[in-house]
C-alpha positions in Angstrom: 107.1 91.3 95.6 109.1 92.8 98.4 107.7 96.0 100.1 110.3 97.8 102.2 108.1 100.4 103.8 105.3 99.5 106.2 103.3 102.5 105.0 103.6 104.7 101.9 101.6 107.0 99.7 101.1 107.0 95.9 99.6 110.4 95.1 96.8 110.8 97.6 96.3 107.1 98.2 97.7 105.5 101.4 99.1 102.0 101.3 99.4 100.0 104.5 101.8 97.0 104.3 101.8 96.0 108.0 99.6 92.9 107.4 101.2 91.7 104.1 102.9 88.3 104.4 104.6 88.3 101.0 102.2 85.9 99.4 99.8 86.8 96.7 97.2 84.0 96.7 95.4 84.9 93.5 96.3 86.5 90.2 95.2 86.3 86.5 98.8 85.8 85.2 102.0 87.7 85.9 102.3 89.0 82.3 98.7 90.3 82.2 98.8 91.9 85.6 102.2 93.5 84.9 100.7 94.9 81.6 97.7 96.5 83.5 100.0 97.9 86.2 102.2 99.5 83.6 99.3 101.1 81.8 98.1 102.6 85.1 101.5 103.7 86.3 102.2 105.4 83.0 98.8 107.0 82.8 98.0 105.6 79.4 94.6 106.0 77.8 92.8 102.7 78.7 91.0 102.6 75.4 94.3 102.9 73.5 95.8 100.1 75.7 92.8 97.9 74.9 93.2 98.5 71.2 96.7 97.2 71.5 95.8 94.3 73.9 92.3 93.0 73.9 92.8 90.0 76.2 89.8 89.5 78.5 91.8 90.0 81.8 93.1 93.3 80.4 89.6 94.4 79.4 88.2 93.3 82.8 90.8 95.3 84.7 90.7 98.4 82.6 87.0 98.8 81.7 85.3 101.7 83.5 82.1 99.8 83.2 83.2 97.7 86.2 82.3 100.7 88.4 78.6 100.7 87.3 77.8 98.0 89.8 78.0 100.7 92.5 75.1 102.7 91.0 72.3 101.0 93.0 74.3 101.2 96.3 72.9 103.4 99.0 76.1 105.3 99.8 76.1 108.8 101.1 78.8 111.6 100.9 79.6 111.3 104.6 79.8 107.4 104.6 82.9 105.4 105.5 83.1 102.4 103.2 85.1 99.1 103.4 85.8 97.3 100.1 86.9 93.7 100.7 88.9 92.4 97.7 89.5 95.7 95.9 91.7 94.2 93.2 93.1 96.7 90.8 90.6 99.4 91.8 87.9 100.0 89.2 85.2 99.6 91.8 87.3 101.6 94.3 87.2 104.5 92.0 83.4 104.5 91.8 83.1 104.2 95.5 85.5 107.0 96.2 83.5 109.4 94.1 80.4 108.8 96.3 81.6 108.7 99.9 83.9 110.4 102.4 86.4 107.6 102.7 87.2 104.1 101.4 89.3 101.5 103.2 90.3 98.7 100.8 91.6 95.2 101.7 93.5 93.3 99.0 95.6 90.2 99.2 97.8 91.0 96.3 100.7 93.5 96.4 100.7 94.1 92.7 96.9 94.6 92.5 97.1 97.0 95.5 99.8 99.0 93.6 97.6 99.1 90.5 94.7 100.4 92.6 96.9 103.1 94.1 98.2 104.2 90.7 94.8 104.2 89.1 93.3 106.3 91.9 96.3 108.4 92.8 94.4 111.6 92.4 92.0 110.6 95.1 92.6 111.7 98.7 90.1 109.5 100.5 91.4 106.0 99.9 93.5 103.7 102.1 94.6 100.3 101.0 95.4 97.5 103.5 97.5 94.9 101.8 97.0 91.5 103.3 94.5 88.8 104.2 91.1 90.1 105.3 91.1 87.8 108.3 94.4 89.3 109.6 94.0 93.0 108.8 93.2 95.1 111.8 90.6 97.6 110.9 89.7 100.7 113.0 86.1 101.7 113.8 82.9 100.7 112.2 81.7 101.3 108.6 78.5 102.6 107.1 78.9 100.2 104.1 80.9 97.1 103.3 81.3 95.8 99.7 82.3 92.3 98.4 82.3 92.4 94.6 83.4 89.1 93.1 84.9 88.0 96.5 82.5 85.8 98.5 82.9 82.8 96.1 86.6 82.6 97.0 86.2 82.7 100.8 87.5 79.1 101.2 90.8 80.2 99.7 91.7 82.7 102.3 89.3 82.4 105.3 90.7 79.7 107.6 87.5 78.4 109.1 87.0 74.7 108.8 83.3 74.8 109.6 82.1 77.4 107.1 84.4 80.1 105.6 81.5 81.6 103.7 79.5 82.2 106.9 82.7 83.4 108.6 83.5 86.1 106.1 79.8 87.3 106.3 80.0 87.4 110.1 83.2 89.4 110.1 81.7 91.9 107.6 78.7 92.3 109.9 81.0 92.9 112.9 82.6 95.8 111.0 79.3 97.6 110.3 77.5 100.0 112.5 73.9 99.1 113.4 71.8 99.4 110.3 74.9 99.4 108.1 74.8 97.8 104.6 76.7 95.0 103.1 76.7 94.7 99.3 77.6 91.3 97.7 78.0 90.9 94.0 78.3 87.3 92.8 77.4 84.9 90.0 74.2 82.9 90.4 74.8 79.1 90.6 71.6 78.7 88.6 72.3 81.5 86.1 70.3 80.9 82.8 73.5 81.3 80.8 74.9 78.1 82.4 71.9 76.0 81.4 72.2 77.5 77.9 75.8 76.3 77.5 78.1 79.0 79.0 80.9 77.6 81.1 81.1 78.2 84.8 83.0 81.5 85.3 85.5 80.2 87.8 86.3 76.7 86.8 85.7 76.9 83.1 83.6 73.7 83.0 80.1 73.2 81.7 77.4 72.8 84.5 80.1 72.9 87.3 78.0 75.0 89.6 74.7 73.4 88.7 76.2 70.0 89.6 77.4 71.3 93.0 81.1 72.2 92.5 82.7 68.8 93.0 86.1 70.4 92.7 88.0 73.7 92.7 87.2 75.3 96.1 85.0 78.0 94.6 81.4 78.2 95.5 78.5 80.4 94.3 74.9 80.3 95.5 71.3 80.2 94.4 69.0 83.1 95.2 67.6 81.4 98.4 71.0 80.0 99.5 72.6 83.5 99.3 69.6 85.0 101.1 69.8 82.4 103.9 73.6 82.9 104.2 73.1 86.6 104.9 70.1 86.3 107.2 71.7 83.6 109.3 74.9 85.5 109.8 74.2 89.0 111.1 71.7 90.6 108.7 68.0 91.3 109.1 67.1 91.8 105.4 68.4 91.0 101.9 67.3 93.0 98.9 68.3 91.7 95.4 69.4 93.5 92.3 69.8 91.7 89.0 72.7 93.0 86.7 72.7 92.0 83.1 74.6 90.5 81.4 76.2 90.1 84.8 77.8 92.1 87.6 81.2 92.2 86.0 80.4 94.5 83.1 76.8 95.5 83.8 74.7 97.2 81.2 71.3 97.0 82.9 70.5 96.5 86.6 67.0 95.4 87.7 65.7 94.8 91.2 63.1 93.1 93.3 60.8 96.1 92.9 61.6 96.6 89.2 62.2 93.2 87.6 62.6 92.8 83.8 59.4 92.9 81.8 58.6 91.3 78.5 59.5 94.6 76.8 63.1 94.7 78.1 65.8 93.4 75.8 68.3 91.6 78.1 71.9 91.4 77.2 72.9 87.7 77.3 75.7 85.3 76.5 78.4 86.7 78.8 81.1 84.0 78.8 83.8 86.4 77.7 87.0 84.5 76.8 85.6 81.0 77.6 84.4 78.8 74.8 80.7 77.9 75.1 78.0 75.8 73.6 74.7 77.3 72.4 72.1 74.9 73.7 69.1 77.4 73.4 68.4 81.1 73.1 68.8 82.3 76.7 67.3 85.7 76.0 64.1 84.1 74.8 64.1 81.8 77.8 64.5 84.8 80.2 61.8 86.8 78.3 59.4 83.9 78.8 59.9 84.3 82.5 59.4 88.1 82.6 57.4 89.2 85.6 57.7 85.9 87.5 59.6 85.0 90.6 61.5 82.4 88.4 63.1 85.3 86.6 64.9 86.1 89.9 65.9 82.4 90.3 67.7 82.2 87.0 69.3 85.7 86.8 73.0 85.3 85.7 74.3 87.1 88.8 73.2 89.1 91.8 73.9 92.2 93.7 72.5 92.0 97.2 72.0 94.7 99.8 71.9 93.2 103.3 71.1 95.4 106.3 72.8 94.6 109.6 70.5 93.3 112.3 
């Protein structure tokens, strides 16, 4: 996708193309993404669009529920927020409603255009199109978010030693002292994977549990993720537990308010992937209610890390 102007505006949204190299590293299929872009450009009712096309990637990109992952985040009206990997903008919309300004970084030109069209009525969003490791950002932020991004770090962070540590370190460098990083990611040991759901990124049974022998994607256990953050610029890590997962959350628990035996947990989130049903994961989770093991086997995490 060729972009002639180095900077442009769609409605109130600023698009900065200075760091875009013409390569979109990741997409969910040209036809699907073009469909979502056209819905947003034409201002169609998302629910009507979903009645006409209920493919999972279309639902994922158009559902307003995506933005609910922002609810637990400590974001004030005066805050400057950086969203790494903004995609087509459903989380951007939720962030923009809560803060003074959002800077987005997104590899994909098409996704950046979709984000701008979706949020064109906002006047507090700037989208940098390009690789996060190349984009030159100004000043420091009160909050940085990585929602569904950390697991792909090896694909776009060129650090042979540890791209996952490198992206966390760069996020820390862009935060003011005491600033907050929010990471939403699947749990490598999510109960749904033991119960027969396929690994979200590779589509294979037990891929994460067995250590990701292929594919380049990597998720983490509770303790691995905590250690990654604490060893790379952060002094604390507070965990939230979205159910059925962070993608389309319906319930969000936390370290201080974990699920109890009375909570009915939404389970089985494998969306468009075929699965096996090896046991009732809701019963298994209920049997762990109130224990630390409940945190270990949560399907996904949202973590608040405070800069050291």
